[in-house]
N, CA, C and O atoms as CSV, one atom per row, in Angstrom:
chain,resi,resn,atom,element,x,y,z
A,1,MET,N,N,123.496,98.012,-12.091
A,1,MET,CA,C,122.743,97.012,-11.372
A,1,MET,C,C,121.480,97.663,-10.825
A,1,MET,O,O,121.555,98.747,-10.247
A,2,SER,N,N,120.305,97.020,-10.997
A,2,SER,CA,C,119.041,97.608,-10.551
A,2,SER,C,C,118.739,97.243,-9.103
A,2,SER,O,O,119.327,96.314,-8.548
A,3,ALA,N,N,117.821,97.982,-8.503
A,3,ALA,CA,C,117.461,97.756,-7.101
A,3,ALA,C,C,116.687,96.449,-6.923
A,3,ALA,O,O,116.714,95.867,-5.838
A,4,GLU,N,N,115.997,95.978,-7.966
A,4,GLU,CA,C,115.221,94.742,-7.866
A,4,GLU,C,C,116.102,93.498,-7.772
A,4,GLU,O,O,115.679,92.474,-7.235
A,5,LEU,N,N,117.293,93.584,-8.279
A,5,LEU,CA,C,118.186,92.435,-8.288
A,5,LEU,C,C,118.869,92.312,-6.938
A,5,LEU,O,O,119.687,93.153,-6.566
A,6,ALA,N,N,118.531,91.265,-6.209
A,6,ALA,CA,C,119.152,91.037,-4.906
A,6,ALA,C,C,120.252,90.001,-5.085
A,6,ALA,O,O,120.043,88.955,-5.698
A,7,LEU,N,N,121.408,90.300,-4.551
A,7,LEU,CA,C,122.525,89.380,-4.650
A,7,LEU,C,C,122.522,88.422,-3.472
A,7,LEU,O,O,122.407,88.842,-2.321
A,8,LEU,N,N,122.645,87.167,-3.755
A,8,LEU,CA,C,122.789,86.170,-2.707
A,8,LEU,C,C,124.265,85.959,-2.449
A,8,LEU,O,O,125.050,85.857,-3.391
A,9,PRO,N,N,124.653,85.891,-1.192
A,9,PRO,CA,C,126.072,85.658,-0.914
A,9,PRO,C,C,126.471,84.251,-1.334
A,9,PRO,O,O,125.658,83.329,-1.257
A,10,ARG,N,N,127.680,84.079,-1.765
A,10,ARG,CA,C,128.178,82.768,-2.166
A,10,ARG,C,C,128.408,81.895,-0.937
A,10,ARG,O,O,128.161,80.690,-0.975
A,11,PHE,N,N,128.876,82.494,0.147
A,11,PHE,CA,C,129.139,81.754,1.376
A,11,PHE,C,C,128.011,82.024,2.359
A,11,PHE,O,O,127.639,83.171,2.602
A,12,ILE,N,N,127.478,80.953,2.915
A,12,ILE,CA,C,126.384,81.071,3.876
A,12,ILE,C,C,126.878,80.545,5.212
A,12,ILE,O,O,127.348,79.412,5.315
A,13,ARG,N,N,126.767,81.371,6.220
A,13,ARG,CA,C,127.227,80.980,7.555
A,13,ARG,C,C,126.410,79.808,8.083
A,13,ARG,O,O,125.250,79.613,7.717
A,14,ALA,N,N,127.059,79.024,8.965
A,14,ALA,CA,C,126.414,77.831,9.516
A,14,ALA,C,C,125.119,78.165,10.238
A,14,ALA,O,O,124.195,77.351,10.236
A,15,THR,N,N,125.025,79.327,10.849
A,15,THR,CA,C,123.794,79.704,11.545
A,15,THR,C,C,122.653,80.011,10.581
A,15,THR,O,O,121.484,79.898,10.950
A,16,ASP,N,N,122.983,80.402,9.341
A,16,ASP,CA,C,121.964,80.766,8.362
A,16,ASP,C,C,121.632,79.653,7.376
A,16,ASP,O,O,120.602,79.707,6.705
A,17,ALA,N,N,122.484,78.658,7.283
A,17,ALA,CA,C,122.298,77.604,6.283
A,17,ALA,C,C,121.001,76.808,6.462
A,17,ALA,O,O,120.340,76.524,5.463
A,18,PRO,N,N,120.601,76.433,7.690
A,18,PRO,CA,C,119.334,75.701,7.816
A,18,PRO,C,C,118.143,76.511,7.295
A,18,PRO,O,O,117.273,75.961,6.620
A,19,ALA,N,N,118.095,77.794,7.598
A,19,ALA,CA,C,116.996,78.635,7.117
A,19,ALA,C,C,117.035,78.767,5.597
A,19,ALA,O,O,115.991,78.825,4.947
A,20,TYR,N,N,118.234,78.814,5.038
A,20,TYR,CA,C,118.365,78.906,3.585
A,20,TYR,C,C,117.684,77.712,2.908
A,20,TYR,O,O,117.061,77.855,1.856
A,21,LEU,N,N,117.813,76.530,3.529
A,21,LEU,CA,C,117.187,75.329,2.973
A,21,LEU,C,C,115.783,75.083,3.529
A,21,LEU,O,O,115.117,74.129,3.128
A,22,GLY,N,N,115.337,75.930,4.441
A,22,GLY,CA,C,113.981,75.808,4.961
A,22,GLY,C,C,113.806,74.683,5.959
A,22,GLY,O,O,112.776,74.008,5.948
A,23,MET,N,N,114.780,74.466,6.815
A,23,MET,CA,C,114.677,73.387,7.801
A,23,MET,C,C,115.243,73.841,9.131
A,23,MET,O,O,115.913,74.870,9.218
A,24,CYS,N,N,114.967,73.065,10.162
A,24,CYS,CA,C,115.494,73.399,11.487
A,24,CYS,C,C,116.964,72.990,11.574
A,24,CYS,O,O,117.473,72.250,10.733
A,25,ARG,N,N,117.628,73.491,12.610
A,25,ARG,CA,C,119.056,73.213,12.774
A,25,ARG,C,C,119.346,71.737,12.951
A,25,ARG,O,O,120.307,71.221,12.379
A,26,ALA,N,N,118.527,71.047,13.739
A,26,ALA,CA,C,118.765,69.621,13.989
A,26,ALA,C,C,118.655,68.815,12.690
A,26,ALA,O,O,119.466,67.923,12.442
A,27,GLU,N,N,117.663,69.127,11.872
A,27,GLU,CA,C,117.507,68.414,10.594
A,27,GLU,C,C,118.678,68.721,9.669
A,27,GLU,O,O,119.182,67.824,8.993
A,28,PHE,N,N,119.108,69.961,9.631
A,28,PHE,CA,C,120.256,70.330,8.811
A,28,PHE,C,C,121.494,69.561,9.265
A,28,PHE,O,O,122.237,69.020,8.445
A,29,LYS,N,N,121.706,69.519,10.571
A,29,LYS,CA,C,122.886,68.841,11.122
A,29,LYS,C,C,122.894,67.356,10.763
A,29,LYS,O,O,123.945,66.803,10.441
A,30,ASN,N,N,121.738,66.714,10.816
A,30,ASN,CA,C,121.658,65.271,10.555
A,30,ASN,C,C,121.558,64.918,9.076
A,30,ASN,O,O,122.091,63.893,8.651
A,31,THR,N,N,120.892,65.738,8.298
A,31,THR,CA,C,120.595,65.388,6.904
A,31,THR,C,C,121.545,66.009,5.894
A,31,THR,O,O,121.925,65.362,4.919
A,32,VAL,N,N,121.929,67.254,6.118
A,32,VAL,CA,C,122.695,67.987,5.110
A,32,VAL,C,C,124.181,68.052,5.438
A,32,VAL,O,O,125.022,67.744,4.594
A,33,ARG,N,N,124.496,68.444,6.639
A,33,ARG,CA,C,125.886,68.752,6.995
A,33,ARG,C,C,126.873,67.628,6.690
A,33,ARG,O,O,127.991,67.923,6.267
A,34,PRO,N,N,126.522,66.355,6.882
A,34,PRO,CA,C,127.482,65.299,6.556
A,34,PRO,C,C,127.816,65.205,5.064
A,34,PRO,O,O,128.805,64.573,4.694
A,35,HIS,N,N,127.003,65.828,4.207
A,35,HIS,CA,C,127.161,65.651,2.758
A,35,HIS,C,C,127.723,66.875,2.030
A,35,HIS,O,O,127.956,66.824,0.822
A,36,VAL,N,N,127.941,67.967,2.757
A,36,VAL,CA,C,128.495,69.164,2.117
A,36,VAL,C,C,129.758,69.599,2.858
A,36,VAL,O,O,129.930,69.339,4.049
A,37,ARG,N,N,130.627,70.265,2.115
A,37,ARG,CA,C,131.873,70.736,2.719
A,37,ARG,C,C,131.611,72.015,3.494
A,37,ARG,O,O,130.748,72.814,3.129
A,38,GLU,N,N,132.370,72.200,4.574
A,38,GLU,CA,C,132.302,73.438,5.336
A,38,GLU,C,C,133.711,73.990,5.472
A,38,GLU,O,O,134.689,73.248,5.380
A,39,PHE,N,N,133.811,75.277,5.688
A,39,PHE,CA,C,135.124,75.896,5.781
A,39,PHE,C,C,135.051,77.069,6.748
A,39,PHE,O,O,133.980,77.628,6.987
A,40,PRO,N,N,136.205,77.432,7.300
A,40,PRO,CA,C,136.227,78.519,8.287
A,40,PRO,C,C,136.115,79.885,7.623
A,40,PRO,O,O,136.594,80.109,6.512
A,41,ILE,N,N,135.465,80.783,8.346
A,41,ILE,CA,C,135.430,82.203,7.979
A,41,ILE,C,C,135.907,82.957,9.215
A,41,ILE,O,O,135.244,82.921,10.252
A,42,GLY,N,N,137.010,83.619,9.125
A,42,GLY,CA,C,137.556,84.332,10.269
A,42,GLY,C,C,138.058,83.367,11.333
A,42,GLY,O,O,138.460,82.244,11.030
A,43,LYS,N,N,138.029,83.819,12.586
A,43,LYS,CA,C,138.549,83.002,13.678
A,43,LYS,C,C,137.563,81.938,14.148
A,43,LYS,O,O,137.976,80.827,14.485
A,44,GLN,N,N,136.274,82.253,14.178
A,44,GLN,CA,C,135.298,81.317,14.729
A,44,GLN,C,C,134.198,80.922,13.762
A,44,GLN,O,O,133.469,79.965,14.023
A,45,GLY,N,N,134.061,81.618,12.674
A,45,GLY,CA,C,132.942,81.366,11.764
A,45,GLY,C,C,133.119,80.115,10.926
A,45,GLY,O,O,134.234,79.725,10.579
A,46,VAL,N,N,131.996,79.499,10.610
A,46,VAL,CA,C,131.953,78.338,9.715
A,46,VAL,C,C,130.928,78.653,8.635
A,46,VAL,O,O,129.863,79.200,8.920
A,47,ALA,N,N,131.255,78.308,7.405
A,47,ALA,CA,C,130.350,78.616,6.299
A,47,ALA,C,C,130.239,77.433,5.353
A,47,ALA,O,O,131.035,76.495,5.395
A,48,PHE,N,N,129.222,77.509,4.493
A,48,PHE,CA,C,128.974,76.524,3.439
A,48,PHE,C,C,128.881,77.275,2.122
A,48,PHE,O,O,128.478,78.437,2.085
A,49,ASP,N,N,129.250,76.612,1.063
A,49,ASP,CA,C,129.144,77.189,-0.279
A,49,ASP,C,C,127.683,77.083,-0.714
A,49,ASP,O,O,127.124,75.986,-0.731
A,50,ARG,N,N,127.067,78.195,-1.061
A,50,ARG,CA,C,125.661,78.215,-1.479
A,50,ARG,C,C,125.415,77.305,-2.673
A,50,ARG,O,O,124.387,76.631,-2.737
A,51,LEU,N,N,126.350,77.279,-3.620
A,51,LEU,CA,C,126.177,76.432,-4.803
A,51,LEU,C,C,126.184,74.948,-4.425
A,51,LEU,O,O,125.468,74.146,-5.023
A,52,GLU,N,N,126.999,74.591,-3.427
A,52,GLU,CA,C,127.030,73.210,-2.970
A,52,GLU,C,C,125.732,72.854,-2.228
A,52,GLU,O,O,125.224,71.740,-2.353
A,53,LEU,N,N,125.204,73.811,-1.457
A,53,LEU,CA,C,123.912,73.586,-0.799
A,53,LEU,C,C,122.802,73.435,-1.833
A,53,LEU,O,O,121.914,72.596,-1.681
A,54,ASP,N,N,122.855,74.248,-2.883
A,54,ASP,CA,C,121.864,74.128,-3.962
A,54,ASP,C,C,121.962,72.770,-4.657
A,54,ASP,O,O,120.945,72.150,-4.965
A,55,ALA,N,N,123.189,72.313,-4.901
A,55,ALA,CA,C,123.377,71.009,-5.547
A,55,ALA,C,C,122.852,69.889,-4.650
A,55,ALA,O,O,122.222,68.947,-5.131
A,56,TRP,N,N,123.113,69.996,-3.344
A,56,TRP,CA,C,122.583,68.992,-2.420
A,56,TRP,C,C,121.054,69.005,-2.450
A,56,TRP,O,O,120.427,67.947,-2.493
A,57,ALA,N,N,120.455,70.193,-2.429
A,57,ALA,CA,C,118.996,70.317,-2.447
A,57,ALA,C,C,118.412,69.719,-3.725
A,57,ALA,O,O,117.384,69.043,-3.677
A,58,ASN,N,N,119.056,69.962,-4.864
A,58,ASN,CA,C,118.564,69.388,-6.128
A,58,ASN,C,C,118.623,67.868,-6.098
A,58,ASN,O,O,117.684,67.199,-6.528
A,59,ALA,N,N,119.722,67.323,-5.592
A,59,ALA,CA,C,119.856,65.864,-5.507
A,59,ALA,C,C,118.844,65.273,-4.528
A,59,ALA,O,O,118.295,64.197,-4.768
A,60,TYR,N,N,118.601,65.979,-3.429
A,60,TYR,CA,C,117.638,65.505,-2.436
A,60,TYR,C,C,116.231,65.458,-3.031
A,60,TYR,O,O,115.506,64.480,-2.848
A,61,VAL,N,N,115.856,66.503,-3.732
A,61,VAL,CA,C,114.529,66.540,-4.361
A,61,VAL,C,C,114.401,65.414,-5.379
A,61,VAL,O,O,113.368,64.746,-5.435
A,62,GLU,N,N,115.429,65.197,-6.177
A,62,GLU,CA,C,115.397,64.118,-7.177
A,62,GLU,C,C,115.216,62.751,-6.532
A,62,GLU,O,O,114.463,61.920,-7.039
A,63,SER,N,N,115.893,62.516,-5.430
A,63,SER,CA,C,115.838,61.196,-4.818
A,63,SER,C,C,114.610,61.000,-3.929
A,63,SER,O,O,114.181,59.863,-3.728
A,64,MET,N,N,114.040,62.068,-3.397
A,64,MET,CA,C,112.961,61.931,-2.425
A,64,MET,C,C,111.587,62.340,-2.942
A,64,MET,O,O,110.584,62.065,-2.283
A,65,ALA,N,N,111.513,62.973,-4.079
A,65,ALA,CA,C,110.230,63.468,-4.582
A,65,ALA,C,C,109.289,62.314,-4.902
A,65,ALA,O,O,109.718,61.249,-5.345
A,66,ILE,N,N,108.018,62.538,-4.675
A,66,ILE,CA,C,106.985,61.553,-4.965
A,66,ILE,C,C,106.386,61.897,-6.313
A,66,ILE,O,O,105.876,62.999,-6.518
A,67,GLU,N,N,106.452,60.943,-7.233
A,67,GLU,CA,C,105.902,61.172,-8.564
A,67,GLU,C,C,104.384,61.088,-8.509
A,67,GLU,O,O,103.823,60.214,-7.847
A,68,LYS,N,N,103.734,61.995,-9.202
A,68,LYS,CA,C,102.268,62.017,-9.242
A,68,LYS,C,C,101.817,62.012,-10.695
A,68,LYS,O,O,102.477,62.564,-11.574
A,69,ALA,N,N,100.684,61.378,-10.919
A,69,ALA,CA,C,100.114,61.377,-12.267
A,69,ALA,C,C,99.650,62.791,-12.592
A,69,ALA,O,O,99.094,63.474,-11.732
A,70,SER,N,N,99.870,63.227,-13.801
A,70,SER,CA,C,99.598,64.617,-14.145
A,70,SER,C,C,98.108,64.912,-14.290
A,70,SER,O,O,97.663,65.989,-13.893
A,71,ASN,N,N,97.320,63.984,-14.851
A,71,ASN,CA,C,95.911,64.270,-15.121
A,71,ASN,C,C,94.959,63.589,-14.153
A,71,ASN,O,O,93.747,63.773,-14.260
A,72,GLU,N,N,95.463,62.821,-13.226
A,72,GLU,CA,C,94.596,62.108,-12.300
A,72,GLU,C,C,94.770,62.661,-10.909
A,72,GLU,O,O,95.846,63.124,-10.529
A,73,ASP,N,N,93.683,62.604,-10.151
A,73,ASP,CA,C,93.751,63.043,-8.758
A,73,ASP,C,C,93.944,61.810,-7.892
A,73,ASP,O,O,92.986,61.110,-7.567
A,74,ASN,N,N,95.197,61.551,-7.520
A,74,ASN,CA,C,95.500,60.394,-6.686
A,74,ASN,C,C,95.376,60.701,-5.207
A,74,ASN,O,O,95.652,59.839,-4.373
A,75,ASN,N,N,94.977,61.886,-4.873
A,75,ASN,CA,C,94.870,62.282,-3.478
A,75,ASN,C,C,93.431,62.669,-3.149
A,75,ASN,O,O,93.112,63.857,-3.102
A,76,PRO,N,N,92.548,61.676,-2.917
A,76,PRO,CA,C,91.171,62.031,-2.560
A,76,PRO,C,C,91.150,62.699,-1.195
A,76,PRO,O,O,92.076,62.520,-0.404
A,77,PRO,N,N,90.115,63.459,-0.914
A,77,PRO,CA,C,90.045,64.106,0.392
A,77,PRO,C,C,90.116,63.077,1.507
A,77,PRO,O,O,89.529,62.000,1.396
A,78,ARG,N,N,90.825,63.394,2.573
A,78,ARG,CA,C,91.004,62.440,3.662
A,78,ARG,C,C,89.713,62.163,4.405
A,78,ARG,O,O,89.592,61.127,5.060
A,79,SER,N,N,88.759,63.052,4.321
A,79,SER,CA,C,87.508,62.845,5.028
A,79,SER,C,C,86.653,61.791,4.336
A,79,SER,O,O,85.657,61.339,4.901
A,80,GLY,N,N,87.020,61.401,3.141
A,80,GLY,CA,C,86.250,60.405,2.414
A,80,GLY,C,C,85.152,61.008,1.559
A,80,GLY,O,O,84.502,60.299,0.791
A,81,ARG,N,N,84.941,62.301,1.684
A,81,ARG,CA,C,83.908,62.938,0.876
A,81,ARG,C,C,84.390,63.056,-0.566
A,81,ARG,O,O,85.552,63.377,-0.815
A,82,GLN,N,N,83.522,62.803,-1.481
A,82,GLN,CA,C,83.907,62.871,-2.876
A,82,GLN,C,C,83.585,64.211,-3.508
A,82,GLN,O,O,84.186,64.580,-4.517
A,83,GLY,N,N,82.660,64.933,-2.939
A,83,GLY,CA,C,82.319,66.233,-3.502
A,83,GLY,C,C,82.155,67.259,-2.403
A,83,GLY,O,O,81.848,66.915,-1.261
A,84,ALA,N,N,82.353,68.486,-2.739
A,84,ALA,CA,C,82.286,69.531,-1.722
A,84,ALA,C,C,80.860,69.776,-1.257
A,84,ALA,O,O,80.658,70.250,-0.139
A,85,ASN,N,N,79.853,69.462,-2.091
A,85,ASN,CA,C,78.467,69.756,-1.747
A,85,ASN,C,C,77.783,68.630,-0.988
A,85,ASN,O,O,76.600,68.751,-0.668
A,86,LYS,N,N,78.467,67.560,-0.693
A,86,LYS,CA,C,77.838,66.437,-0.026
A,86,LYS,C,C,77.796,66.591,1.481
A,86,LYS,O,O,77.235,65.737,2.168
A,87,TRP,N,N,78.371,67.651,2.010
A,87,TRP,CA,C,78.428,67.813,3.456
A,87,TRP,C,C,77.032,67.916,4.037
A,87,TRP,O,O,76.722,67.235,5.015
A,88,ARG,N,N,76.207,68.728,3.474
A,88,ARG,CA,C,74.850,68.880,3.967
A,88,ARG,C,C,73.879,68.686,2.809
A,88,ARG,O,O,73.378,69.648,2.226
A,89,GLU,N,N,73.629,67.436,2.495
A,89,GLU,CA,C,72.685,67.178,1.417
A,89,GLU,C,C,71.263,67.467,1.861
A,89,GLU,O,O,70.461,67.989,1.087
A,90,LYS,N,N,70.941,67.121,3.137
A,90,LYS,CA,C,69.617,67.370,3.660
A,90,LYS,C,C,69.689,68.504,4.654
A,90,LYS,O,O,70.505,68.483,5.576
A,91,GLN,N,N,68.855,69.469,4.473
A,91,GLN,CA,C,68.752,70.538,5.445
A,91,GLN,C,C,67.725,70.108,6.482
A,91,GLN,O,O,66.673,69.573,6.133
A,92,SER,N,N,68.023,70.339,7.747
A,92,SER,CA,C,67.062,69.982,8.775
A,92,SER,C,C,65.910,70.967,8.732
A,92,SER,O,O,66.114,72.160,8.505
A,93,PRO,N,N,64.693,70.469,8.953
A,93,PRO,CA,C,63.537,71.377,8.882
A,93,PRO,C,C,63.566,72.360,10.047
A,93,PRO,O,O,63.938,72.010,11.167
A,94,ASP,N,N,63.176,73.567,9.767
A,94,ASP,CA,C,63.095,74.581,10.811
A,94,ASP,C,C,61.881,74.312,11.673
A,94,ASP,O,O,60.872,73.790,11.200
A,95,SER,N,N,61.984,74.668,12.930
A,95,SER,CA,C,60.870,74.499,13.840
A,95,SER,C,C,59.780,75.491,13.481
A,95,SER,O,O,60.054,76.647,13.160
A,96,THR,N,N,58.525,75.020,13.539
A,96,THR,CA,C,57.402,75.907,13.232
A,96,THR,C,C,56.850,76.533,14.489
A,96,THR,O,O,56.017,77.436,14.414
A,97,ARG,N,N,57.304,76.065,15.668
A,97,ARG,CA,C,56.826,76.634,16.927
A,97,ARG,C,C,57.742,77.774,17.352
A,97,ARG,O,O,58.879,77.886,16.896
A,98,GLY,N,N,57.228,78.601,18.221
A,98,GLY,CA,C,57.989,79.766,18.659
A,98,GLY,C,C,58.822,79.509,19.902
A,98,GLY,O,O,58.957,80.412,20.729
A,99,THR,N,N,59.370,78.356,20.068
A,99,THR,CA,C,60.176,78.068,21.247
A,99,THR,C,C,61.613,78.463,21.009
A,99,THR,O,O,62.056,78.591,19.868
A,100,GLY,N,N,62.339,78.656,22.097
A,100,GLY,CA,C,63.746,79.014,21.993
A,100,GLY,C,C,64.608,77.769,21.841
A,100,GLY,O,O,64.103,76.647,21.880
A,101,PHE,N,N,65.899,77.969,21.670
A,101,PHE,CA,C,66.826,76.862,21.545
A,101,PHE,C,C,66.827,76.039,22.820
A,101,PHE,O,O,66.843,76.590,23.921
A,102,GLY,N,N,66.811,74.723,22.674
A,102,GLY,CA,C,66.916,73.830,23.812
A,102,GLY,C,C,65.620,73.646,24.574
A,102,GLY,O,O,65.620,72.973,25.605
A,103,THR,N,N,64.537,74.203,24.123
A,103,THR,CA,C,63.255,74.071,24.807
A,103,THR,C,C,62.487,72.920,24.188
A,103,THR,O,O,62.205,72.928,22.990
A,104,SER,N,N,62.149,71.928,25.001
A,104,SER,CA,C,61.397,70.791,24.497
A,104,SER,C,C,59.922,71.161,24.404
A,104,SER,O,O,59.394,71.883,25.249
A,105,THR,N,N,59.276,70.662,23.379
A,105,THR,CA,C,57.856,70.950,23.206
A,105,THR,C,C,56.986,69.761,23.580
A,105,THR,O,O,55.760,69.872,23.590
A,106,LYS,N,N,57.599,68.630,23.886
A,106,LYS,CA,C,56.841,67.438,24.245
A,106,LYS,C,C,57.078,67.118,25.712
A,106,LYS,O,O,58.224,67.042,26.155
A,107,SER,N,N,56.008,66.930,26.465
A,107,SER,CA,C,56.155,66.646,27.894
A,107,SER,C,C,56.789,65.280,28.112
A,107,SER,O,O,57.472,65.086,29.117
A,108,SER,N,N,56.585,64.317,27.199
A,108,SER,CA,C,57.196,62.997,27.363
A,108,SER,C,C,58.715,63.091,27.258
A,108,SER,O,O,59.426,62.354,27.941
A,109,GLU,N,N,59.220,63.986,26.411
A,109,GLU,CA,C,60.662,64.173,26.306
A,109,GLU,C,C,61.233,64.750,27.591
A,109,GLU,O,O,62.323,64.370,28.017
A,110,VAL,N,N,60.499,65.665,28.207
A,110,VAL,CA,C,60.955,66.279,29.448
A,110,VAL,C,C,61.020,65.236,30.549
A,110,VAL,O,O,62.004,65.181,31.287
A,111,SER,N,N,59.973,64.392,30.676
A,111,SER,CA,C,59.989,63.379,31.734
A,111,SER,C,C,61.060,62.320,31.455
A,111,SER,O,O,61.699,61.838,32.390
A,112,ASP,N,N,61.264,61.953,30.203
A,112,ASP,CA,C,62.325,61.005,29.860
A,112,ASP,C,C,63.694,61.583,30.210
A,112,ASP,O,O,64.573,60.873,30.698
A,113,PHE,N,N,63.860,62.868,29.958
A,113,PHE,CA,C,65.129,63.517,30.291
A,113,PHE,C,C,65.345,63.519,31.800
A,113,PHE,O,O,66.448,63.242,32.270
A,114,ARG,N,N,64.295,63.832,32.561
A,114,ARG,CA,C,64.427,63.841,34.025
A,114,ARG,C,C,64.799,62.457,34.544
A,114,ARG,O,O,65.647,62.329,35.427
A,115,LYS,N,N,64.156,61.410,33.989
A,115,LYS,CA,C,64.475,60.039,34.402
A,115,LYS,C,C,65.947,59.719,34.120
A,115,LYS,O,O,66.646,59.181,34.979
A,116,ALA,N,N,66.404,60.048,32.929
A,116,ALA,CA,C,67.790,59.763,32.554
A,116,ALA,C,C,68.758,60.552,33.424
A,116,ALA,O,O,69.801,60.033,33.821
A,117,LEU,N,N,68.418,61.807,33.725
A,117,LEU,CA,C,69.282,62.634,34.550
A,117,LEU,C,C,69.376,62.077,35.967
A,117,LEU,O,O,70.464,62.034,36.541
A,118,GLU,N,N,68.267,61.657,36.526
A,118,GLU,CA,C,68.273,61.095,37.878
A,118,GLU,C,C,69.017,59.771,37.918
A,118,GLU,O,O,69.709,59.478,38.893
A,119,GLN,N,N,68.881,58.968,36.871
A,119,GLN,CA,C,69.635,57.711,36.814
A,119,GLN,C,C,71.137,57.990,36.738
A,119,GLN,O,O,71.943,57.289,37.350
A,120,ALA,N,N,71.490,59.003,35.993
A,120,ALA,CA,C,72.903,59.332,35.865
A,120,ALA,C,C,73.478,59.829,37.183
A,120,ALA,O,O,74.639,59.574,37.502
A,121,LYS,N,N,72.659,60.535,37.939
A,121,LYS,CA,C,73.104,61.038,39.237
A,121,LYS,C,C,73.060,59.961,40.313
A,121,LYS,O,O,73.670,60.118,41.370
A,122,GLY,N,N,72.337,58.862,40.052
A,122,GLY,CA,C,72.273,57.757,41.002
A,122,GLY,C,C,71.202,57.933,42.060
A,122,GLY,O,O,71.258,57.278,43.101
A,123,ARG,N,N,70.248,58.784,41.827
A,123,ARG,CA,C,69.156,59.005,42.794
A,123,ARG,C,C,67.909,58.264,42.340
A,123,ARG,O,O,67.688,58.044,41.150
A,124,LYS,N,N,67.117,57.892,43.306
A,124,LYS,CA,C,65.819,57.285,42.984
A,124,LYS,C,C,64.783,58.381,42.858
A,124,LYS,O,O,64.854,59.413,43.526
A,125,ARG,N,N,63.811,58.132,41.981
A,125,ARG,CA,C,62.747,59.102,41.799
A,125,ARG,C,C,61.815,59.068,43.006
A,125,ARG,O,O,61.522,58.004,43.552
A,126,SER,N,N,61.366,60.219,43.403
A,126,SER,CA,C,60.406,60.255,44.504
A,126,SER,C,C,59.016,59.959,43.945
A,126,SER,O,O,58.756,60.147,42.756
A,127,SER,N,N,58.134,59.494,44.821
A,127,SER,CA,C,56.801,59.116,44.357
A,127,SER,C,C,55.905,60.327,44.206
A,127,SER,O,O,54.805,60.193,43.669
A,128,THR,N,N,56.318,61.502,44.653
A,128,THR,CA,C,55.466,62.685,44.532
A,128,THR,C,C,55.804,63.504,43.349
A,128,THR,O,O,55.174,64.534,43.111
């Protein structure tokens, strides 16, 4: 027997069976356990037959799998985008002035911002 060949135990303890099937304990208890036989191991241990768990898993996949068309993409991106390059079709023009980020270059924008800020704060503008 070579070192690459790992043997799987035939009996899987109840604590390990959910992980064997890739699910949490609560899901295993509700979905799998009622449909497979269990048996005692020692005084307190409970185990499942790995082959029976495999058979249950095969039947579950057969009954629950979603059929998909082989050559068609029935799953468009959820964002609604149809192509990967459509995210930024237009690049915004770079500023030609030497101002920093967040610096307005138009005095009308600055006064409009001050008006909006004062309105938001609930203060009246002073006449000076």
